[in-house]
N, C-alpha and C positions, 0 to 999 in steps of 0.2 A: 271780369272775372266769373269763371264758370263753375256751377255748382255741380257738386259730385253726388253719385246716390249712396246711400248706406254701404251697399256692397263694394263700391267702389273704394270709399273710404277705409274699410274694413279690412280689404287686399293689400291696399298702400301701404295699413299702420303695419300688418303681414311682413310684407316683403321688407319694410324699413327694419322691423326685426331679426328676420332673418337672413339680413341683406351679407352679414360678415361670412357666410359660408358652414360648413357642418363641421361642429365641433368636436373634440374627442371629451368623454369623461374621463378624466385624469383618474378620478379615484378609482374607479373601476380596474383600468389600466395597472394602477399599481397595486392594486390587489392580487391581480392577476401573475403579476412581476415576483410580490411576496411570497404568495405560493409556488410558484415555479424554482424560487431560491430555496425555500426548504425543503421540496421533494429533491433537488437536487443533492442539500448537504447531508438527508439523511441517507439518499440510497448510496452517494459514495464512500459514506462511513462505514457502511455494511460489508464490504468486501473481502470477503476473505481467499481468495484465491491466491498461490504463491506465484510467482515469476516462471511462466513457460520457458523451458531451454528445449531446443529441439535437438543436440547433441545430447541429452541425459537422458537417461532411461533408468527411472527410479525403481526400486526395489518394491514389491506387495506385500503387505501388511491386512490383517483384517481389522485393524485398530479404528474404532467409530469415532474418537476425540476428532473435532476440528481444529484445524491449525490456525494458532494466533498471531498478529501482526508483530514480526520480529525482526532484527537483523536478518537477512538471508544472505548466506554463503553458499555461494553455487560452484561445485569443483568437476570440471568435466576433463578430456582425457590431457587435457593440453595447459588452462589457466584454473586458477582459483581465484573467483571476483565476490569482492563483498558490494551488496547494494547496486550489482550490475556495474562494479567497476574493477577493472584486471586487476590485481594485488601483485601475484608473483607467478610464474610456469610451474607446471608439476614436477617437471623433471628436475629442475634446480632443488627443488623443495625433496624428492625421494634420493637424491643423491645426498644431499647433506647429512653428515652425521647428528647435527645438533637438533634436539627433539622441538624446539622453539623453531617456528615461523616468523620473524623478526619483522617482515611488512604488512603480515596478516593481524600480528598482536597491534603494530601502531596504525592499520586500519580501524580495528576494530575499539580503539582507545580512542580514535578520531568521531567515530559513530556514538560511542558514549557518552560525549560532550555534547551532542543533541538531544540526547536523550534525559528526562526528569525520571530521576532515581529515588523512590520509596526507601524509607529509612526504618528499620524495624524497630521495634519498641526499647531495645537496648541501646538504641542510635547506632548499630551497625547496618553497613548497605546490603540491601540486600541484591543479591546475583540478580544479573539482567537475563535477558530470552534472547537466543538465538538458533535460528532451524538451516541446517545442513542440508543441502539439497545436492546431493553426491550420485553419480552415476552410481549403478549397481557393482560395475566393473572394476571400481577403482581398488586400488591393494589397500589393506586391513592399516597398515603401518602409516601410510598417508592418513587416514581419518583419524588413528588415533594421535598423530602430530597435528591436525586441525583441531582433535578434542582437547588436547593438553594445551595449545595456546589460546584456546577460547577462554580456559579456565583462569589462566594465566593475566588475561584481560579482564577480570571479574564477569563474565560468561557464563554463568554457571548450570543455566536452567538449557541443557542442550536439547534440541529436538529433531530428530533426522526425517527429514522428508519421505514421503512413501506413495505408492500408488493403492488403493483400497482396491482391495481384493476380496470378491464373495465368497464366503464361509461356505466349504463343502461340507455336506453332514456324510456322516461315515460311512 
């Protein structure tokens, strides 16, 4: 048997201890992922942008109030869309004598099933919110039919999407 020096014994113990290789500190890694998930949840819930539609030129307004997250109806020259899904074409709605747009009403009622509705103190349902994003060139009679259909589907709080315009002083 060969005698080892104190230094050789110490080096041998050190190598045995660290022979497994470099380990990861899982607690620090879990902390980082927890912070990352929390950040993503907070930042994604504060999005207040309406969907962008290149085909639509919104009317201008000097309103200061930011839009809420609501059901969005997009109206362009060809189609009416609810939450990005085509519901009906504009020509058939304009040519119809009926003030109600049945496919739109059905789509809104379908969206209503997914929304939790608060009740007023007198146990009556509160009107739901809807935002109409319509091209500034759409006919008023089309807008009127859309708004009428929204109220029939219990979407009484109707907002119109606009582009913010700077106030011009006198």
